[in-house]
N, C-alpha and C positions, 0 to 999 in steps of 0.2 A: 574456426568461424563456421557458422551454421548456414545452410542454404534454405532454411525455413523462413517464412515471412517474419519480418521485424518491423519495429516502429520506433519513433523517437519518444523519449520519456522526458518530460520537463521536471527537473529536480525542484521540489517545493521548498519554500523558505521554512526552515525548522525553527519552531518556537514563536512564530509570528501569528498573532490572533487574526482570524478572518471572520468578520461579522456577516451573518446571513439573515434571512427573514425570520427564522425561528430561533436564532441564538448565535452562538459562536463555535468555531472549531479551531484547533491548533494541531499542526503536525509536530509530534513529540520527537520523532527520530526516523531516520532512514536506516533500513537494515540491508546488509549484504549477507544473506543467509547461505552458508554452504549447504548444498543439497544434491546428493547423489552424483558427485563429481562435477557439479556446476555451481553457480551462484545465482540466487534468486534475489531480486530487488523488491523490497516491500517498504511501505511507510506505516508507522503506528501513529494514530491520531486520537484525540479526545474531543468530544463534542459536548456542549452544554446548551440545552434548550431552555432558554429563560424568557423568551418573548412570544411563545406560542400560546394558544388558547387552552391548552390541555395540561396545565401544571408544568412546573419546572422538573427537568430530569437531565440525564446525561448518559454517555456511554463511551467506551473505548472501542476502536475499530482498526482494522488493518486493510490496506489496499495493496494487492500484489500486482506489480507491473509486469513481471515475467522474468525469464532467464536473462542475466546480464550478457550482452554481446560486446558492448563498449561502454564502460562506466562513465566516461566524460568525452563524448564525441565533440562537444563544444563546452564553453564555460558553464552553461546551465542545463545542458541536455545530455542524455545518455541514449543508448540504443538497446532495446530489449526484444526478446522473442516471447510473445504471449504464451501462457500455459493453457493449453486447451484440453489436455488429457484428463478425463473425469477422475481417474484413480489418483493421478498426481495432485489434482486440486483437493480431493478429499483428504489425502495424507498431509498436505501443507496446511489445510484448514485446521485439522486437529492439532498439529504441531504449534501453530500460531496461537490458537485459543489456549493451549496449555502453557506455553512459555511466555506469551506476552499478555495474557489475561484480558483478551479482547472479546467482545460479545459478537461482533460481526467480522467476516472476512469477505472482501470483494475482490474478484479477479478482473483486472482491466483487460478488455478485449483489444 
């Protein structure tokens, strides 16, 4: 167990379409990514912008919750340690862009 700051992470419903003002997004999968002796929790999602004023488009993106501390602290939540080190973020960003073919990678604070 780590003594660094942790936070709860709400596991998103995978495959469920969520409508927003500019279009829709869908979480495609949750990843438990082995990383330097730990596991990183990330989601891979796709967005389709079909109701914005600037033409239709879309993109794939990843959100990195952090290092997994407790995968299922409750039925729908886990506990993660946010990734704050810039070098770790850069390396994970490159890996996710390469392996998951996403355009954007966001680290949740």
